[in-house]
Every structure is written in C-alpha cells, then in structure tokens.
C-alpha positions in Angstrom: 126.3 -12.2 -101.3 125.4 -9.0 -103.0 125.2 -6.1 -100.9 122.2 -4.5 -102.6 118.5 -5.0 -102.2 118.0 -6.6 -105.5 118.9 -10.1 -104.3 115.5 -10.2 -102.5 111.9 -10.9 -103.4 108.7 -10.6 -101.5 105.1 -11.5 -102.2 102.8 -8.7 -103.1 99.3 -8.2 -101.6 97.9 -10.6 -104.1 100.4 -13.3 -103.2 102.6 -13.0 -106.3 106.3 -13.1 -105.9 108.0 -9.8 -106.8 111.7 -9.6 -107.4 113.1 -6.4 -106.0 115.3 -6.2 -109.0 112.0 -5.0 -110.7 112.8 -1.6 -109.1 116.4 -1.3 -110.3 117.3 2.4 -111.1 114.4 3.5 -108.8 114.7 5.2 -105.5 112.8 3.2 -102.9 111.2 4.1 -99.6 110.4 0.8 -97.8 108.0 1.0 -94.8 106.6 -1.5 -92.3 102.9 -0.4 -92.0 99.9 -1.1 -89.9 96.2 -0.1 -90.3 95.4 0.5 -86.6 98.3 2.6 -85.4 98.7 6.2 -84.3 101.1 6.6 -87.3 98.6 5.1 -89.7 97.7 8.7 -91.1 101.4 8.6 -92.5 99.8 6.6 -95.5 98.5 9.9 -96.7 102.0 11.4 -96.6 103.5 8.4 -98.3 100.9 8.6 -101.0 101.6 12.3 -101.5 105.4 11.5 -101.9 104.6 8.7 -104.3 102.3 10.8 -106.4 104.7 13.7 -106.5 107.8 11.8 -107.4 106.8 8.5 -109.0 107.4 10.0 -112.5 111.0 10.9 -111.4 111.6 7.2 -110.3 110.3 7.0 -106.6 108.7 3.8 -105.5 107.1 3.4 -102.0 106.9 -0.2 -100.9 104.5 -0.9 -97.9 105.0 -4.1 -95.9 102.2 -4.6 -93.4 103.3 -6.0 -90.1 101.3 -7.2 -87.0 104.2 -7.4 -84.5 103.5 -4.1 -82.6 100.5 -4.5 -80.3 98.6 -6.5 -83.1 97.9 -3.2 -85.0 97.6 -5.1 -88.3 95.1 -7.9 -87.6 93.5 -8.2 -90.9 94.4 -10.6 -93.8 96.0 -9.2 -97.0 92.5 -8.5 -98.6 91.3 -6.5 -95.6 94.6 -4.6 -95.5 94.2 -3.6 -99.1 90.6 -2.6 -98.7 91.5 -0.4 -95.7 94.4 1.3 -97.7 92.2 1.8 -100.7 89.1 3.1 -98.8 91.0 5.3 -96.2 94.0 6.5 -98.2 93.5 5.6 -101.9 97.1 4.4 -102.0 98.5 3.7 -105.4 102.0 2.5 -104.4 102.9 -1.3 -104.1 101.4 -3.0 -101.0 103.0 -6.4 -100.0 101.8 -9.3 -98.0 102.0 -9.2 -94.3 105.4 -10.0 -92.9 107.5 -10.1 -89.7 110.2 -7.5 -89.3 111.7 -8.8 -86.0 112.3 -12.2 -84.5 112.8 -15.7 -85.8 110.5 -15.2 -88.9 111.9 -11.8 -90.0 111.5 -11.4 -93.7 115.1 -11.6 -95.3 114.6 -8.2 -96.8 114.1 -6.6 -93.4 117.1 -8.5 -91.9 119.1 -6.9 -94.7 117.6 -3.4 -94.2 118.3 -3.5 -90.5 121.9 -4.7 -90.9 122.6 -2.0 -93.5 121.0 0.9 -91.6 120.9 0.1 -87.9 118.9 2.2 -85.6 119.8 4.3 -82.6 122.9 3.0 -80.9 123.3 0.3 -83.5 120.0 -1.4 -82.7 118.9 -3.8 -85.4 115.4 -4.2 -84.1 112.6 -2.3 -85.6 111.0 -0.5 -82.7 107.5 0.3 -84.2 105.3 0.5 -87.3 106.2 3.0 -90.0 109.9 2.6 -89.7 111.2 3.8 -93.1 114.3 2.8 -95.1 115.5 4.9 -98.0 117.3 3.0 -100.8 119.1 4.6 -103.8 118.9 3.7 -107.4 121.9 1.2 -107.0 119.9 -0.7 -104.4 122.1 0.5 -101.5 120.3 1.3 -98.2 121.0 5.0 -97.5 119.1 5.8 -94.3 116.7 4.6 -91.7 114.0 6.9 -90.4 112.1 6.6 -87.1 108.3 5.9 -87.0 107.8 9.5 -85.8 109.5 10.9 -89.0 106.7 12.3 -91.2 107.0 11.3 -94.9 107.2 15.1 -95.9 110.4 15.4 -93.8 112.0 12.8 -96.0 111.2 14.5 -99.3 114.5 16.5 -99.6 116.6 13.3 -99.1 114.5 11.5 -101.7 114.9 14.5 -104.2 118.8 14.3 -103.7 118.6 10.7 -104.9 116.2 11.2 -107.9 
C-alpha cells in the first residue's frame, strides 16, 4: 500500500467522487469541520489562507462531520449554503463523513495513523482538527482544533 494520500478518494459536496491524486504537487490542509461549533469561525481563517496561498499551490479540503455533539446536523446542501452565506468559502467542501469509529472514512484512518495526536492517540478529539500534507502527499503534522489557521501559515509557507 502506498504511504501517501493519493491512494484515496472522497465524494465532494455535490456527491461526485474526487481522487485525491487531483491534488498532486499541492500542499493540502485537510480539516474536519462543523457549522455549529465554537471553532466554526475558523472557516474565515481557512478561507484567508486559501485566498492568500492558492496561487502558490495550497488546497484547503473541508470534511464536515457530525460526530461531536451533533454540531453538523444539516445535509450536504445545507452545509454548503451555510458556508457560502456565512464565510463565502471558495475551497473544496466534501460530503459529510465520520472521522472516528467503525465508519471512519479511509482517508481519516490514514491521516490519524500518519500523524497521531497527543500521546499517540489516533482519535480525533473535536471539530477543526487539521492535517498538513506536503506536495508529495505525505502527512507532515496534525494541529489541534484550538490552533487558529493563521498559526499554521508559516508551516504552509515552508512547504510551498
């Protein structure tokens, strides 16, 4: 099995399957998101990073998840409307997934095994956990939900 991210695919918000190899030679920031969370304003910071660095090869990939206190109740269309209206996001929004448990999306199993959390924990603890992936598809680092997107910018710039 490859040990890069390009072996995976995921459905975008419109339900179309997207191969992550589409993002080869790009730096990716992959985030599990939610619309009704204390960290939801981070969408703005993610959009700022995307706007500033997309032309240099940054992709922000948002994966809505309803596993933390049901903070993402809406369907894919409602999530997209919320993101468009509240934050005018331009980065890719994917279909709602699970990031923990029996139905964890294979991409997130891979991310968690490549970049475990504190004390080697594989579980995602909350919404807006972020994973930074380099241009070769290798997972570089995991960031806590409390880490603001702006605090990741220097790490992103090093990889661009």
